[in-house]
Each structure stands twice: as C-alpha cells, then as structure tokens.
MIMIPA-734908 format. One record per residue (C-alpha): z, y, x; residue number from 1; residue in three letters; chain. Coordinates in steps of 0.02 Angstrom, whole numbers, plus 50000, padded with zeros to 5 digits. Each point is the difference from the previous one (the first is absolute). Example, Ala and Ser with C-alpha at 12.3 -4.5 7.8 and 13.67 -1.06 7.14 Angstrom:
<zaros>
ZARO    c3    c2    c1 pator gulo lumvo
ZARO 50390 49775 50615     1  ALA     A
ZARO 49967 50172 50069     2  SER     A
</zaros>
This chain:
<zaros>
ZARO    c3    c2    c1 pator gulo lumvo
ZARO 48632 51811 51215     1  MET     A
ZARO 49925 50144 49910     2  SER     A
ZARO 50033 50178 50037     3  GLN     A
ZARO 50059 50123 49888     4  PRO     A
ZARO 49858 50120 49961     5  THR     A
ZARO 50008 50161 49889     6  ILE     A
ZARO 49884 49977 49877     7  PRO     A
ZARO 49871 50175 49936     8  VAL     A
ZARO 50059 50117 49882     9  LYS     A
ZARO 49982 49956 49826    10  SER     A
ZARO 49921 50100 49858    11  LYS     A
ZARO 50133 50093 49885    12  LEU     A
ZARO 49965 50010 49819    13  PHE     A
ZARO 50117 50063 49868    14  ILE     A
ZARO 49989 49944 49798    15  GLY     A
ZARO 50083 50139 49888    16  ILE     A
ZARO 50040 49930 49846    17  LEU     A
ZARO 50029 50130 49852    18  THR     A
ZARO 49943 50080 49813    19  ALA     A
ZARO 49992 50171 50051    20  SER     A
ZARO 49858 50086 50103    21  GLU     A
ZARO 50121 50133 50058    22  ASP     A
ZARO 50111 49865 50067    23  ASN     A
ZARO 49857 49942 50078    24  LEU     A
ZARO 49940 50157 50077    25  TRP     A
ZARO 50190 50043 50062    26  LEU     A
ZARO 49999 49815 50081    27  ALA     A
ZARO 49842 50022 50087    28  GLU     A
ZARO 50051 50178 50073    29  LYS     A
ZARO 50156 49929 50083    30  TYR     A
ZARO 49898 49843 50056    31  ILE     A
ZARO 49883 50113 50068    32  ILE     A
ZARO 50085 50092 50090    33  LYS     A
ZARO 50111 49841 50080    34  LYS     A
ZARO 49861 49887 50048    35  PHE     A
ZARO 49836 50123 50000    36  GLY     A
ZARO 49831 49989 49938    37  ALA     A
ZARO 49960 49887 49905    38  VAL     A
ZARO 49842 49879 50021    39  ASP     A
ZARO 49976 49916 49840    40  TYR     A
ZARO 50083 50005 49819    41  LYS     A
ZARO 49990 49916 49846    42  THR     A
ZARO 49962 50069 49816    43  THR     A
ZARO 50127 49982 49892    44  ASN     A
ZARO 50019 49819 49959    45  ILE     A
ZARO 50095 49951 49839    46  PRO     A
ZARO 50144 49896 50044    47  PHE     A
ZARO 50064 49881 49850    48  ILE     A
ZARO 50034 49853 50098    49  HIS     A
ZARO 50204 50006 49969    50  THR     A
ZARO 50145 50078 49886    51  LYS     A
ZARO 50097 50028 50171    52  TYR     A
ZARO 49941 50184 50007    53  TYR     A
ZARO 49993 50058 49817    54  ASN     A
ZARO 50149 50114 50032    55  ALA     A
ZARO 49868 50097 50094    56  ILE     A
ZARO 49914 50040 49844    57  GLY     A
ZARO 49839 49939 49897    58  ASN     A
ZARO 49825 49993 50055    59  GLU     A
ZARO 50054 49953 50182    60  LEU     A
ZARO 49860 50011 50145    61  PHE     A
ZARO 49997 49980 50176    62  LYS     A
ZARO 49916 50080 50148    63  VAL     A
ZARO 49981 49929 50158    64  ILE     A
ZARO 49966 50112 50164    65  LEU     A
ZARO 49958 49949 50170    66  SER     A
ZARO 50030 50113 50155    67  PHE     A
ZARO 49893 50032 50154    68  LYS     A
ZARO 50150 49988 50092    69  LYS     A
ZARO 50054 49812 50067    70  LEU     A
ZARO 50162 49958 50020    71  ILE     A
ZARO 50122 49866 50083    72  LYS     A
ZARO 50046 49849 49894    73  ARG     A
ZARO 50176 50033 50038    74  GLU     A
ZARO 50000 50173 49923    75  ASN     A
ZARO 49960 49932 49814    76  ILE     A
ZARO 50208 49997 49988    77  ALA     A
ZARO 50027 50192 50041    78  GLU     A
ZARO 49835 50020 49877    79  ILE     A
ZARO 50071 49915 49882    80  LYS     A
ZARO 50168 50101 49999    81  LEU     A
ZARO 49896 50163 49979    82  PHE     A
ZARO 49910 49941 49862    83  THR     A
ZARO 50173 49944 49905    84  ASN     A
ZARO 50076 50175 50046    85  LYS     A
ZARO 49817 50088 49935    86  LEU     A
ZARO 50022 49910 49805    87  GLU     A
ZARO 50177 50054 50002    88  ASN     A
ZARO 49952 50183 50038    89  LYS     A
ZARO 49868 49997 49890    90  ILE     A
ZARO 50114 49912 49848    91  SER     A
ZARO 50128 50118 50041    92  GLY     A
ZARO 50150 49939 49910    93  ASN     A
ZARO 49905 49954 49830    94  ASN     A
ZARO 49932 49811 49949    95  LYS     A
ZARO 49869 49938 50154    96  ARG     A
ZARO 49841 50086 49976    97  LYS     A
ZARO 49896 49917 50140    98  ILE     A
ZARO 49993 49862 50131    99  ASN     A
ZARO 49931 49998 50173   100  ILE     A
ZARO 49974 49859 50100   101  ASP     A
ZARO 49942 50009 50179   102  PRO     A
ZARO 49905 49835 50084   103  GLY     A
ZARO 49889 49986 50143   104  TYR     A
ZARO 49826 49905 50039   105  LEU     A
ZARO 49961 49903 50148   106  THR     A
ZARO 49801 49899 50024   107  LEU     A
ZARO 50112 49830 49917   108  SER     A
ZARO 50119 50081 49881   109  ASN     A
ZARO 50082 50112 49889   110  VAL     A
ZARO 50182 50024 49999   111  PHE     A
ZARO 50103 50086 49867   112  LEU     A
ZARO 50168 50083 50049   113  ALA     A
ZARO 50160 49973 49898   114  SER     A
ZARO 50181 50018 49994   115  CYS     A
ZARO 50020 49830 49867   116  LYS     A
ZARO 50053 49855 50108   117  ASP     A
ZARO 49890 49839 49933   118  TYR     A
ZARO 49958 49833 50102   119  PHE     A
ZARO 49828 50052 50038   120  HIS     A
ZARO 50059 50167 50079   121  ARG     A
ZARO 50039 50044 50180   122  ILE     A
ZARO 50143 50133 50042   123  TYR     A
ZARO 49951 50115 50113   124  LEU     A
ZARO 50153 50130 50016   125  LYS     A
ZARO 50113 50138 49884   126  LYS     A
ZARO 49973 49881 49847   127  GLY     A
ZARO 49798 49999 50012   128  VAL     A
ZARO 49917 49828 49992   129  TYR     A
ZARO 49781 49970 49995   130  VAL     A
ZARO 49911 49878 49917   131  GLU     A
ZARO 49822 49936 50028   132  ASN     A
ZARO 49913 50039 49843   133  GLU     A
ZARO 49817 49947 50042   134  LEU     A
ZARO 49906 49907 50130   135  LYS     A
ZARO 49832 50027 50058   136  PHE     A
ZARO 49915 49840 50011   137  VAL     A
ZARO 49812 49959 50012   138  ASN     A
ZARO 49965 50198 49976   139  LYS     A
ZARO 50099 50028 49846   140  ARG     A
ZARO 50164 50019 49936   141  TYR     A
ZARO 50120 49854 49946   142  GLU     A
ZARO 50159 50011 49912   143  ALA     A
ZARO 50160 49885 50025   144  TRP     A
ZARO 50099 49932 49870   145  GLU     A
ZARO 50129 50153 49994   146  TRP     A
ZARO 49861 50142 50005   147  THR     A
ZARO 50021 50127 49867   148  TYR     A
ZARO 49874 49985 49858   149  PRO     A
ZARO 49927 50188 50041   150  ASP     A
ZARO 49964 49976 50171   151  TYR     A
ZARO 49879 49839 49895   152  LEU     A
ZARO 49895 50158 49917   153  LYS     A
ZARO 49848 50037 50072   154  GLN     A
ZARO 50018 50184 50023   155  GLU     A
ZARO 50136 49959 50108   156  TYR     A
ZARO 49895 49866 50102   157  LEU     A
ZARO 49858 50111 50035   158  GLU     A
ZARO 50133 50144 50072   159  PHE     A
ZARO 50066 49861 50114   160  PHE     A
ZARO 49817 49951 50043   161  TYR     A
ZARO 49936 50170 50031   162  ASN     A
ZARO 50158 50072 50102   163  ILE     A
ZARO 49989 49842 50100   164  ARG     A
ZARO 49829 50039 50053   165  LYS     A
ZARO 50050 50185 50035   166  ILE     A
ZARO 50161 49925 50102   167  TYR     A
ZARO 49862 49857 50116   168  TYR     A
ZARO 49910 50169 50047   169  LYS     A
ZARO 50168 50092 50054   170  GLN     A
ZARO 50068 49848 50119   171  ILE     A
ZARO 49830 49916 50042   172  LYS     A
ZARO 50020 50078 50171   173  ASN     A
ZARO 50169 49937 50013   174  LYS     A
ZARO 49986 49825 49957   175  LEU     A
</zaros>
C-alpha cells in the first residue's frame, strides 16, 4: 500500500490580461505586495485568441509573472479568490478592465486555476477548480486537447521553460 506524501511546494505564476498599462501597473503593485518579489516577467504579449475578453478593451495584451516564494499547491484556491477580488477592485463599478489568472508550475505540469467547472477540471474548494494546462515530457511542454491557444504561443512556452529552470534550482535540494 502506498503512503500519502506531501509534494514539494510549487512555483506560483499570475497572468494579467488588460488593454491598459495603468491597470497592469496597479495589478502588479497589489500582487507583489501580496505574494512578494517577482523572479521572472514576460514582456507584453499580444492577446488575440478569443473574443471572450473584448469587453476589457482593444489591443489586449498579457503579462505573466512568477514569484520567488514557492507555494503549497492547495493554496491556489485562496490565491484565485484574491485575484478575483483584485479584478473587481481595479474594474470598480464600470465594465471589466482586467483579467488576472493564477496558476502554478511543478516539474511535470503547468496548472491554471478557474472558477468555472468543466469535464477536465478538478474541484478544489470554495468554488475554485484547477486544470492541467501543459505537461513536461521529453524536455519540452506538450498540450492537452483543452489547452488554451495562448498557452501554445512561443512566448508562453519560453516563460514556462525558464521558470521551470528557476524552480528546479529552488527545489533541487529538497528532492
């Protein structure tokens, strides 16, 4: 019989989708205050993959941040609830101005938190689900049939590959 084991902590990342540099700056300010120092950040990546977020604005872009401090995997539910509140705070009473999506990386996978149920998502708690977005196989990331198209872009794959290298150095003594 196998025995339960607690996995090593994971690498938190947060994607910020907006059309406004001011909203990006504001979100980053709150996020860094909550989760600490950033150890890797993308440039603005154009976002043209779906019309779902058109209400946010024109010429959408996404920036993805990863953080030095590692997290327990089960904490992603509270992190998602925090980012939802932050979206509402930045948007105010007006239309939606920003989308903030947290996730975490392990040596094998990239997971993304969601508040929407679907067949491939696993319920965690408090209305939060997690889905496996990418798997690391043969020294590269591979998609699932449900992987979001933006997660297949070279900029995203490079981001995850680079933060995986940082993460490996962070945990190598704990493996």
